[in-house]
N, C-alpha and C positions, 0 to 999 in steps of 0.2 A: 753241395746241394742236396736236399732232400726229394722224396718223391713229388711228382708234379701234382697240382691240384686237382681234385676229380670233378671239380665244377667249374665252368666258365665264369662265374662270378667271384671266385676266389681273388685275394689281393693280388694287384698287377705287380709283376717283376720289372717291367720296362715302362718307359715313357713312350706315349705316342709321338709320331713325328710326321714330317710331309705335310703340314697344314691341317691335320686332323683335329678335331675336338678332343679336348681331354676329358670330356664328360661321357661315360659309358652309354648314356642313353641317347647319345647323338646318332641320328638315322644315318646308316650307310648310304642309303638311297641318295641322300643330299649331299654326301662327302664326295667332291669332285675327284680327287686322286683315286678313291676306290671305285668309282664309276668307270673311270679310265682303264683301270685294271680289268674290270669285268668285260669292257669292250675289247681290250687286247686278247682276253681269253677266248672270245667268240672268234675273233679274226684268226688268231693262231691256230684255233682247232679247226676251223674250216680249211686254211691253208695245209695243215698236216693231213687231213682226211683226204683232201682232193689230191696231194702229192702222193701219198701212200697208194691210193686205189690207181692213180694214173702210172706210177712206177711199175706196179705189179702187173698191169695189164700190157705194158710195153714190153715187159721181160717175158711174158707167157705168149702173147698173140703176135708180137713183131719180132722178137728175138729168138723165139722157140726155147725158152728156158724150161728144164724139166722140174720135177718135184723138189728135188735137192737144190736147184738153182733158185727157185721161188722162196724156198726156205731160208737159203743163204742171204737172201735180199732182206728179209725180215731180221735175221740175227745180226747182220752188218748195221741195221739202224739202231740196235740195242747196244752193241758191244762198245762204241765210244763212250757212251754214259757211264758204263761200269768202270772204264779205265781212266777217264777224264775227270769225273765228277768231284772227287776229293781235291784235285788240283785246281778245279773251277771254283770250290768253295773258298780256297785261300785267295785267288783273285778277286772274288765277289767281296770279301770283306775288306779288302784293300782299295777296291776300284771305286770310281765315280759311277753309281749304279745306272743312273739315267743314260749316261753316254754309252756305258758298256752294253746295256740292253738294245739301245738303237744300233749301235754298230753289229750286234750279232744277227738282228733281224734284216739289215740291210745285206749281210753276207749270205743270208738264206735265200734272199731274192736272187742274188747272183749264182748261187749253186744251183738252185732249182731252175733258173732261167737258162742254164747252160744246156739242158736237155733239149728243149724245142729249137734252140739255136743250132745245136749240132744236128738234129733231125732235120732241118731246113736246108743244111749243107750236105745231107747224105753221109754224115759220119757217126751217126748213133751206134753204140756198141753196148753189149751187156757188160763190159768192164766198166764204162763210163756210168751206167747205172748202178752198179756196186759202189762205185767211188762217191757218187751223189748220195746214195743212202747213208753211207758212212759218215760224209761231212755233214749232211743234213740232221743226222742224229746226234753228232757232236754238238752242233749249234742248238739244237733243241734241248739237249740235256744241260748244257751251260745256262742257257736262259731259263730253265725251270729252277735251277739252283738260285739264280740271281732273283727271280720273282718270289721264291719262298722267303729269301733273306728280305726282301724289300717289304713284304706285307706287314710284319710287326712294326715297321717304322712308318706305315701309312695310317694304321688303325690302332685304336686303344686296346691292350691286351685283353679286356674283358669282352671285345668284340671279336676276337679271333675265331671263335667257334662259329659265329654267324657269318662272318666274312668268308672262312673256308667253305662253308656251305654255298654261299652265293657264287664264289668263284668256281666251284665245281658244277653248280648249275649253269654258268655261262659256258664252261667247257662242254657240258652235255647239249646244249644249243647248237654248238658247232659240230659236234659228233653226230647229231641227228641230220642237221642240214647239209653237212660237208659231203657225206657219200652220195646223197641224192643229187645234190649240185654237180659232183664229179661224174656221176653216172649220165646225167643228161648231157653234159659237155662232152664226155668221151662218145656218146651215142651221135651227137650232131657234129662234132668237129674233130674227133680222134683224141687218143690219149695224150699225144705230144702237145697238142694245142690246148688242152685242158690244163696243162701245167702252167699256162700263163694265168690262169684264173687263181691258182695257188700263190703265183707271184704277187698278183694284184692284193690277195688277202694278207699276205706278208708286208706288203707296202703300207696297207691300212694300219696294220700293227704297229710298225715303225712310227708312224705319225702319232698314233695314241701314246705310245711310250715316250716320245719326244715332249708331249704336252704334260708329262707328270712334273710334279713340283721340284724346283731346283735343290731343295734341301736333300733330296736323294743322291745328289752329286757329291755329297760330304761323305768321306769313307767311313765305315763303321768302325774300323780299327784306325784310331786318330794317329797314333804312332806309326811311321813308315819304316819297317825294318829293312835292312839290306836284303839283296836277293838270296844270301847264302843262308838266311835264317827261315827260308820257306818250308824246309822239312820241320822245324820247330813249331811253325805256324800250323801245319798240317797235323802235328802230334797234339797239339792243343785241341783240335777238333775231336780227334780220335779219344782223347782223355775224357772229353764230356760223355762220349757215347759208352766208353768202358766204365765211366764212374757212375752212371745212372742205370740202376737195375731195369727200369722200365724201357729205356732206349735199347739196352742190350737185348732184351727179350723181343721187342719188336723187330730189330734187325734180325735175330734169328728165325723168328715167325714168318715175317715178310719174305726173306730169302728163300726159305724152304718152300713157303707156299707157291712163290712165283716159279720155282724149279719143277714143281708139280703141275701147276696150271699152264705153265709154258709148253709141256709136253702135250697137254689137252688142247689148247689153242691151236697148235701147230697141225693138229691132225682133225679139227673139228669140221672144217668144211668138207675135206675128203670124206670123213666118216659119214657125215650127215647126207652127202649126195651119192656115194657109192654103196656104202654099206647099209644105210637106212633107205636110200632111193626117194630121199625128199624131193618133191618138185621145187622149182625156184621160189614160187609164192610161199610156201611153208618156210622155206629158209629165211626168206624175208621177213616173214611174220616173227619167226624167232628172234632175229636180230631186233626187231622193233620191240619186242618185250623187253629186251635188255634196257633199251632206251626209256621205255616208260618207267621200268623199275629203278634205273639211275635218278630220274626226275623226282620219284617218290621218295628215294633215299636222301636227296637234297633237302627236301620239304620236312623230312622227319628227323634228320641227324641232329639238329640243334635241341629240339625238345627231348629227343630219347636220350641223348648225353647228358642234358641238364637235369633229367628226372632221375638217372642212376649212376651217373658220373661218367667221366671220360673213360677210366681205366676199365670199367666194367662192361661199358658199350663196345670198347675195342675187342675185349675177350669173347663176348657172346657173338658179335658179328663175324670174328674170324672163324669161329667153329661152324657157324650157319653156312658161310660162303664155301668152306671146305666140304661140308656134308653135301651141299648143293651139287658138287662136282660129280658125285657118285651117280646122279641121274643120267649123266651122258653114257657111260658103259651100260647103264640099265635100260637105255633105250633099245638096246639090241634084243631085249627080251619081248618086245612087242610094245605097241603104242608109243612108237618113235617120236612122232611130233608132239603129243602132250608131254612126254618125258624132257625133250630138250626146250620146250616152251617153259615148263616148270622151272628148269635148271636156270635159263636166262634170267627169268624173273627174280628168283631167290638169290641168285648170284650177283646180279646187278644192285639189288636192294641192300643186301648186307655188306658187299664189298664197298659200296658207295659211303655208307655210315661208318665202316671200319676206317677207310682212308681219311675221311674227314676228322675222325676222332684222333686217329694216329698223328696226323700232321699238325693238329691243334695242340696236342700233348708236347710233341717236339718243340714247337715254338715257344710254348709256355716254360719249359724247362731251360732252354738254350739261352745264354746271356747274349745280349745284343749284339756284340762285337764278334761273336762266334757262330751267328745264324747261318752265314754262308758255308763255313767250314763243316758244320754239323749236317746240314742238309745235303752237301756234297757227299759225305761218307755215307749217310743213309741211303742216298740215291743209287751210289755205286753198289752198295750191298743188295739192295732190293731189285734192281733191274739187271746186275750182273748174271744172275742165274736164269733169266729168261731166255737168252739164246741157247744157254747150254740145254735146258729143258726141251727147247724147240728142236734142236738138232738130234739130241739123244733121243727124244720121243719119235721123230722121223725114222731114224736108223733102226731103232728096236721094233718099231710097227712093220718093217719090211721082214723082219725075222719072226716076231712073235704074233703078229696080227694087231689089229687096232684095239680091240676090246681089252685083252690084258694090259697094254700100255695105258691105256685110259683108266683103267682101275688102279694101276700102280701109280700114276700121277694124282689121282684123287686121295690115295692112301698117304702120300708124301705130303700132300697139302693139309691134311687132317692131323698127322703128326706134327707138322710145323705149327699149325694154329694152337695145338695143345700146349706148346711151350709156355704160351702166355698165361696158362692157368697153374704153372708150377708154383710152389710156395716159395 
């Protein structure tokens, strides 16, 4: 296969499925399967945000977890995705997608629901929180691979850019409302009880997935190889990534970028509150700027990529996102609040457009029967470096201090983004 089309209206490579119209002008808003996916993204995002906040608060306030313990909780939520995503991709390409996604979401309800149940009987422990974070992270990563593979079967190829933008917007809605809902529930009923709201959100997600069209229960890989050929199936996904120059560079750039930004993310709250002495309202405003920028990125991504092409949009936004990270250590020079506010806005805007453009490129390049495997390989590479960066950044900061580590993380991210500009 050659390089991907730079424009979303290039000739389609796959046929739409799942009851969608074959006409590219068909409105996504009137397309019931896609509307269900948008609703699923909102419910899933709310569930994850509430769960993440409540688990962290339980670990710190109830079970006396220290800084490394809190970082370990975050790392464990990412680690399963790095290890399991490639194998999840093989499963996704062979499975009945609707049934698989529903089962994964029901398991999520049971896993998260085990925490308030254990707390009710007085058996809650830090070890259980680690186990729940690990299992929940594994289920989340498998579901993400499945839904990435499902989207090209639900909408027309020429609608993928708009569809990915809309789904990102739906996730952003949950990311904005989820922490607020979680904070209110924690304040009113406690962190453990707040997890029940996360279970309700996951339950709604399962119902929305159950309503998806039955055509998604037809495996993308029509032939059903024996179990012994799973390694060969995984190699087929790896071959697509190795054979496509743009995908190879996206893997290198994304993995390196997440290594550097993972170190910055792990230190951000500690740095903002202790080193810069930002009050709570300023820290909240900083995070709100990220949410606003993400919404703006969703609105601009389609037009920006259609104007200059997917490949160039990916390159430009990757570099802008990396340069924005340098504003974090620069905040130590003075004017900490404006610097962090600018960082969150620039990073949120550019990283959102980058992610949408990159995902659309991946889906356009990949053959229909390999969507799950390629998504799994890319997800493993992209998120696998996050816990490494988080744990490494936390350890180095205790030795070198926050500012040198933050500067180093930004430098790693910029060098990784520059890989996209290599000839």
